[in-house]
C-alpha positions as CSV (number, residue, x, y, z in Angstrom):
1,M,0.1,0.0,-0.1
2,S,1.4,3.4,-0.8
3,D,0.5,7.1,-0.6
4,K,2.0,7.5,-4.0
5,D,-0.1,6.9,-7.6
6,G,0.0,3.1,-8.7
7,A,0.8,3.2,-12.4
8,M,3.0,1.3,-15.0
9,S,4.9,1.9,-17.9
10,N,6.1,-0.4,-21.3
11,N,6.4,0.5,-24.7
12,K,8.3,3.5,-26.3
13,D,6.0,6.2,-25.1
14,G,5.4,4.7,-21.7
15,V,1.7,4.3,-22.1
16,L,-1.0,2.4,-24.1
17,A,-4.3,4.2,-25.3
18,Q,-7.7,2.2,-24.2
19,E,-10.8,3.0,-26.2
20,L,-13.4,4.8,-23.8
21,P,-17.2,4.3,-24.4
22,S,-17.5,7.8,-25.7
23,G,-15.0,7.0,-28.7
24,G,-12.4,9.2,-26.9
25,Q,-9.0,7.6,-25.7
26,T,-7.3,7.8,-22.5
27,P,-3.5,6.1,-21.3
28,T,-3.6,2.9,-19.9
29,P,-0.5,1.8,-17.9
30,S,1.4,-1.3,-19.0
31,F,4.4,-2.7,-17.7
32,K,7.8,-2.4,-19.2
33,Q,9.5,-5.8,-19.7
34,F,13.3,-5.1,-18.2
35,T,16.3,-7.1,-19.7
36,F,18.4,-8.9,-17.1
37,T,21.3,-6.9,-18.2
38,E,19.4,-3.6,-17.2
39,L,18.5,-5.2,-14.1
40,N,22.1,-5.8,-13.5
41,S,22.7,-2.1,-14.1
42,I,19.7,-1.0,-12.2
43,T,21.2,-2.8,-9.0
44,K,24.6,-2.2,-9.8
45,N,25.2,-6.3,-10.1
46,I,22.2,-8.4,-9.1
47,S,24.4,-11.4,-8.5
48,K,25.9,-10.1,-5.9
49,G,23.5,-7.4,-4.9
50,R,23.0,-5.0,-2.3
51,I,19.9,-7.0,-0.6
52,L,17.1,-5.2,0.9
53,G,15.4,-8.4,2.5
54,E,14.8,-12.4,2.1
55,G,11.6,-14.0,2.7
56,S,10.3,-17.0,1.6
57,H,11.0,-17.7,-1.9
58,V,11.5,-13.8,-2.6
59,V,15.2,-11.7,-2.6
60,A,14.9,-8.0,-2.9
61,F,17.3,-5.8,-4.2
62,K,17.4,-1.9,-4.3
63,G,18.3,0.1,-7.6
64,W,17.8,3.4,-9.5
65,I,16.2,4.2,-12.9
66,D,15.2,7.3,-14.7
67,E,11.9,8.4,-14.0
68,K,10.8,8.6,-17.8
69,T,12.5,6.1,-19.6
70,Y,13.1,3.5,-16.9
71,N,16.5,2.9,-18.1
72,P,19.3,2.3,-15.4
73,S,20.6,5.4,-13.7
74,E,23.3,6.1,-11.2
75,V,22.5,5.6,-7.4
76,G,20.8,8.4,-5.7
77,V,19.6,9.7,-9.5
78,G,16.0,9.6,-10.8
79,M,13.6,6.9,-8.9
80,A,14.9,4.4,-6.5
81,V,13.0,1.2,-7.3
82,V,13.0,-2.4,-5.7
83,V,13.7,-5.6,-7.8
84,K,12.3,-8.5,-6.5
85,E,13.4,-12.0,-7.2
86,I,10.8,-14.6,-7.0
87,T,11.4,-18.4,-7.2
88,P,8.9,-20.3,-9.6
89,N,6.7,-22.1,-7.3
90,K,5.2,-18.6,-6.2
91,F,3.8,-18.4,-9.9
92,Q,2.7,-22.0,-10.3
93,D,-1.0,-20.8,-9.9
94,P,-1.9,-18.5,-11.3
95,G,0.3,-18.1,-14.1
96,L,2.7,-15.1,-14.7
97,G,0.3,-13.5,-17.5
98,Q,-2.7,-13.6,-15.0
99,I,-0.7,-11.7,-12.2
100,L,0.3,-9.5,-14.9
101,E,-3.1,-8.6,-15.8
102,F,-4.1,-8.3,-12.6
103,L,-1.3,-6.0,-11.9
104,R,-2.4,-4.0,-14.4
105,E,-6.0,-3.2,-13.1
106,C,-3.9,-2.2,-9.3
107,S,-3.6,1.6,-10.6
108,H,-4.4,3.2,-7.3
109,P,-3.1,6.3,-5.4
110,N,-2.6,3.8,-2.3
111,L,-0.9,1.2,-3.7
112,V,3.0,0.6,-4.6
113,K,3.4,1.5,-8.2
114,F,4.5,-1.5,-10.3
115,L,6.9,-0.8,-13.1
116,G,7.7,-4.2,-14.8
117,Y,9.2,-7.3,-14.8
118,C,12.1,-9.6,-16.3
119,T,11.9,-13.1,-17.0
120,E,15.6,-13.8,-17.8
121,S,18.3,-14.7,-15.5
122,E,21.8,-15.6,-16.0
123,Y,22.9,-16.5,-12.8
124,S,20.0,-18.6,-11.2
125,R,19.8,-22.4,-12.2
126,D,16.0,-21.8,-11.6
127,Y,14.0,-20.1,-13.7
128,N,13.4,-17.3,-11.9
129,I,10.9,-13.9,-12.2
130,F,12.0,-10.5,-11.1
131,L,9.5,-7.7,-10.5
132,V,10.2,-4.2,-10.2
133,H,8.3,-2.0,-8.2
134,E,8.8,1.7,-6.7
135,Y,11.1,2.0,-3.2
136,M,9.0,3.2,-0.5
137,Q,11.8,5.1,1.4
138,K,10.0,4.9,4.8
139,G,9.7,1.2,4.6
140,S,7.0,-0.7,6.2
141,L,4.5,0.6,9.2
142,D,5.5,-2.0,11.4
143,N,9.0,-1.1,11.2
144,L,8.5,2.5,11.5
145,L,6.1,1.3,15.0
146,F,8.2,-1.1,16.3
147,G,11.5,-1.1,14.9
148,K,14.9,-0.3,16.6
149,G,14.8,3.6,17.4
150,A,11.0,4.1,16.2
151,E,9.6,7.0,17.5
152,P,6.1,7.8,18.2
153,L,3.8,8.7,15.2
154,S,1.3,11.2,16.0
155,W,-2.6,10.4,16.1
156,P,-3.2,12.6,13.0
157,I,-0.7,10.5,11.0
158,R,-1.9,7.1,12.2
159,F,-5.2,8.1,11.1
160,K,-4.2,9.5,7.6
161,I,-2.2,6.1,7.3
162,A,-5.0,4.0,8.4
163,I,-7.3,5.5,5.9
164,G,-5.0,5.5,2.9
165,A,-4.3,1.7,3.6
166,A,-8.2,1.0,4.1
167,R,-8.8,3.0,0.6
168,G,-5.7,0.6,-0.8
169,L,-7.5,-2.4,0.3
170,A,-11.2,-1.5,-0.6
171,F,-9.9,-0.7,-4.3
172,L,-8.2,-4.1,-4.3
173,H,-11.6,-5.8,-3.1
174,T,-13.4,-4.1,-5.7
175,I,-11.3,-5.5,-8.8
176,T,-11.2,-9.1,-7.6
177,K,-13.8,-11.6,-6.4
178,Q,-11.3,-13.0,-4.0
179,N,-10.3,-11.9,-0.6
180,M,-7.0,-10.3,-1.1
181,Y,-5.9,-10.5,2.5
182,S,-7.2,-12.9,5.0
183,K,-4.4,-11.3,7.1
184,F,-3.8,-7.8,6.8
185,E,-1.0,-6.3,9.1
186,A,1.2,-3.5,9.4
187,S,4.1,-5.2,7.5
188,D,1.8,-5.0,4.4
189,I,1.8,-1.3,4.6
190,L,4.4,0.4,2.9
191,L,5.1,4.2,3.4
192,D,6.9,6.8,1.1
193,K,6.6,9.6,3.4
194,V,5.1,10.3,6.9
195,H,3.5,13.8,7.6
C-alpha cells in the first residue's frame, strides 16, 4: 500500500491507449519488460546484490532508474526501485500472465507503483521471475512503529495512514472476487513519506 499513484509503463511512449465508450482515448498503463542486463545495471550487479531483504521465495534488491524512460541510472539519481527475485513455485497458480493482468488493474494512489518485470536470468539455475516496483523510502509501518529507534507517530498521522491503507485495500477488493488479504498487517503497509 502506498500514498503514491499506482501506474505502470512499458512501450516506447510509456503508455498504451484504451478506447473509451464515448469514442475518446485515455492512457492505459502497462509494464516495461526489463532485460536481465538492465536489472544488473539498475542494481549495480544483482548477482552480488545489495539485498534489502529475504523472505520465503523472495529476495529484494534496491536500484535506480530514470523516472521517464525506466532506463538504469546512477545511484541516487532518478527513482529508487525494488527488484524482487521470486522463485517459480510462487507463480504456479496463477501464471505470470494472470498476475501481470491483475497488476495492470492495480493502478491506485494508495498502492505501490508496479513498473515492470523480467523473466531472464543469467546466474540462477532456476527459472526465476523478477518484479520491479517503486521503493518506499520509509519502509513498512510495523518497522516504523516497532523497529529499532522507532519514534511515536502522532494520532493525525496514524489516522491518515489507516485511511490510506483502507482505501487501497477497498480498491483491491473491488477488482477481484477473492479475498485479497485474509491477514492484513502493518508489515503489508509501505510508506513513501510520513507527515
